C-alpha positions as CSV (number, residue, x, y, z in Angstrom):
1,X,136.2,122.4,167.3
2,X,132.8,120.9,168.1
3,X,129.7,122.6,166.3
4,X,127.7,125.0,168.3
5,X,124.6,123.8,169.7
6,X,121.5,124.7,167.7
7,X,123.7,126.0,164.4
8,X,121.8,123.1,162.4
9,X,118.6,124.7,163.5
10,X,119.7,128.3,162.3
11,X,121.0,127.1,159.1
12,X,117.5,125.5,158.1
13,X,115.6,128.8,159.3
14,X,117.5,130.7,157.2
15,X,116.9,128.8,154.4
16,X,113.3,128.8,155.1
17,X,113.1,132.3,155.2
18,X,114.9,133.1,151.9
19,X,112.6,130.7,150.6
20,X,109.1,132.5,151.8
21,X,110.8,135.7,150.4
22,X,111.2,134.6,146.9
23,X,108.3,135.1,144.3
24,X,105.9,132.0,144.0
25,X,106.6,130.0,140.5
26,X,103.1,128.1,140.4
27,X,101.9,127.9,136.8
28,X,98.4,128.4,136.1
29,X,97.8,124.9,134.2
30,X,95.2,124.6,132.2
31,X,94.7,128.2,131.9
32,X,98.4,129.1,130.9
33,X,100.0,126.6,128.8
34,X,103.5,125.6,130.1
35,X,106.7,127.0,128.2
36,X,107.9,123.6,127.4
37,X,111.5,122.7,125.8
38,X,111.3,122.2,121.9
39,X,112.4,118.4,122.2
40,X,110.6,117.4,125.2
41,X,109.8,113.8,125.5
42,X,105.7,113.6,125.5
43,X,104.0,110.9,123.4
44,X,105.5,108.8,120.8
45,X,104.5,109.5,117.1
46,X,104.2,107.0,114.3
47,X,104.9,107.8,110.9
48,X,103.4,104.8,109.2
49,X,104.9,105.2,105.8
50,X,108.5,104.1,106.9
51,X,107.0,101.1,109.0
52,X,108.5,98.0,107.9
53,X,106.5,95.7,110.4
54,X,110.0,94.6,111.5
55,X,108.6,94.1,115.0
56,X,111.6,95.6,116.6
57,X,110.3,98.2,118.6
58,X,107.7,95.8,120.1
59,X,110.5,92.8,120.8
60,X,112.6,95.5,122.3
61,X,110.3,97.2,124.4
62,X,110.7,96.6,128.1
63,X,106.9,96.8,129.2
64,X,105.4,95.2,126.0
65,X,103.2,97.7,125.3
66,X,103.2,98.0,121.7
67,X,100.7,95.7,119.9
68,X,101.5,95.1,116.2
69,X,99.3,93.0,113.7
70,X,100.3,92.6,110.0
71,X,99.7,90.2,107.0
72,X,101.8,89.5,103.6
73,X,101.0,90.5,100.3
74,X,102.7,89.3,97.3
75,X,103.7,92.2,95.1
76,X,104.3,91.3,91.2
77,X,107.4,91.2,89.6
78,X,109.0,94.7,88.7
79,X,110.1,93.7,85.3
80,X,109.2,90.7,83.1
81,X,110.8,87.5,84.0
82,X,111.1,88.8,87.6
83,X,109.6,86.5,90.6
84,X,106.9,88.2,93.0
85,X,107.8,89.5,96.1
86,X,106.3,89.3,99.5
87,X,106.0,92.3,101.9
88,X,104.4,93.0,105.4
89,X,101.7,95.3,105.3
90,X,100.7,97.2,108.7
91,X,97.2,96.3,110.0
92,X,97.4,97.5,113.7
93,X,100.1,99.7,115.7
94,X,98.9,100.5,119.2
95,X,101.0,101.6,122.3
96,X,99.6,101.1,125.5
97,X,100.2,104.5,127.6
98,X,99.1,103.3,130.6
99,X,101.9,100.5,130.5
100,X,104.6,102.9,128.7
101,X,107.4,103.9,131.1
102,X,108.6,106.4,128.1
103,X,112.3,105.3,128.0
104,X,112.3,105.7,124.3
105,X,114.1,102.2,123.6
106,X,111.6,101.7,120.6
107,X,112.4,105.0,119.0
108,X,116.1,104.3,119.3
109,X,116.0,100.7,117.9
110,X,113.7,101.7,114.9
111,X,116.1,101.2,111.8
112,X,113.4,102.9,109.6
113,X,112.8,106.1,111.5
114,X,109.3,105.3,111.9
115,X,108.8,106.6,115.6
116,X,109.3,109.8,117.1
117,X,109.0,111.8,120.3
118,X,106.1,114.5,120.0
119,X,105.8,117.3,122.8
120,X,102.2,116.7,123.0
121,X,101.4,115.6,127.0
122,X,97.4,116.6,127.2
123,X,96.0,112.8,126.2
124,X,94.4,111.9,129.9
125,X,91.3,109.7,130.0
126,X,89.2,108.8,132.5
127,X,89.3,105.2,132.1
128,X,92.7,103.3,131.6
129,X,91.3,101.1,128.9
130,X,91.3,104.2,126.7
131,X,95.4,104.9,127.1
132,X,95.7,102.5,124.1
133,X,96.4,104.7,121.3
134,X,95.7,103.1,117.9
135,X,97.7,104.0,114.8
136,X,95.1,106.9,113.5
137,X,96.0,108.8,117.0
138,X,99.5,108.2,116.8
139,X,100.0,109.4,113.1
140,X,97.8,112.9,114.5
141,X,100.8,113.4,117.0
142,X,103.4,112.5,114.5
143,X,102.7,116.3,112.6
144,X,103.3,117.6,116.0
145,X,107.1,116.2,116.2
146,X,109.5,119.5,115.8
147,X,112.1,119.5,112.8
148,X,115.6,118.5,113.7
149,X,117.9,120.9,114.6
150,X,120.2,122.6,112.2
151,X,123.8,120.8,111.5
152,X,126.7,122.6,112.7
153,X,128.5,124.5,109.8
154,X,131.8,123.6,111.6
155,X,131.1,119.9,112.1
156,X,133.1,117.5,110.2
157,X,131.3,116.0,107.2
158,X,129.9,112.6,107.4
159,X,131.9,109.8,105.9
160,X,128.9,108.7,104.4
161,X,128.5,112.1,102.4
162,X,132.0,112.0,101.7
163,X,132.0,108.4,100.1
164,X,129.0,109.3,98.0
165,X,130.1,112.4,96.8
166,X,133.2,111.0,95.6
167,X,131.4,108.2,93.7
168,X,129.2,110.9,92.4
169,X,132.2,112.7,91.1
170,X,134.2,109.7,89.8
171,X,130.5,108.9,87.8
172,X,130.4,112.2,86.6
173,X,133.8,112.2,85.2
174,X,133.3,109.3,83.7
175,X,130.3,110.2,81.8
176,X,132.1,113.7,81.0
177,X,135.0,111.8,79.2
178,X,132.5,109.4,77.3
179,X,130.9,112.5,76.0
180,X,134.1,113.7,74.7
181,X,135.0,110.8,73.3
182,X,132.1,110.5,71.5
183,X,132.5,114.1,70.3
184,X,135.8,113.3,69.2
185,X,134.6,110.4,67.3
186,X,131.8,112.0,65.6
187,X,134.2,115.0,64.7
188,X,136.9,112.5,63.0
189,X,133.9,110.8,61.2
190,X,132.9,114.1,59.6
191,X,136.7,114.8,59.1
192,X,136.8,111.2,57.0
193,X,133.6,111.7,55.1
194,X,134.8,115.2,54.0
195,X,138.0,113.8,53.0
196,X,135.9,111.0,51.0
197,X,133.5,113.6,49.5
198,X,136.4,115.6,48.2
């Protein structure tokens, strides 16, 4: 059966009338702050202590908007006769948010959990050159990162924790056996000494 002429127009007008009768959902920002989801992707926060200057985030960034500068320092030997080590020291860590496309690749590839999503979103500037934020600003945003969700109590235990627990239990059992053997040996020595004195 062919469609009735004008039925599409009638359907469109019906949608328009339904929408006109609904209450407006306009948010009064900035007078009223928006109600954001707890894990909203706003900006990237830097936890500087975890950064080892491996440059993985800068290499993987498709926009090349992460700038890292570092230098090497020599660390003295931890034990006498040991050798000196060298380590990277972070001098500059900056992200140009005028180039960033918020893909999150840098956060995903960071092997040391130094980068996190912060829900902060109010960082507009009047000059595009001021959208390059240095490590002090990135560190400020780090403190607004929400805590991770709690683990599901019904979830299966991670294999790493199970293996670590087995190793710890084995070491504790060996230590208990060694302590018991030491007590037994001390008791035998006291018995032998008592027999010798008698």
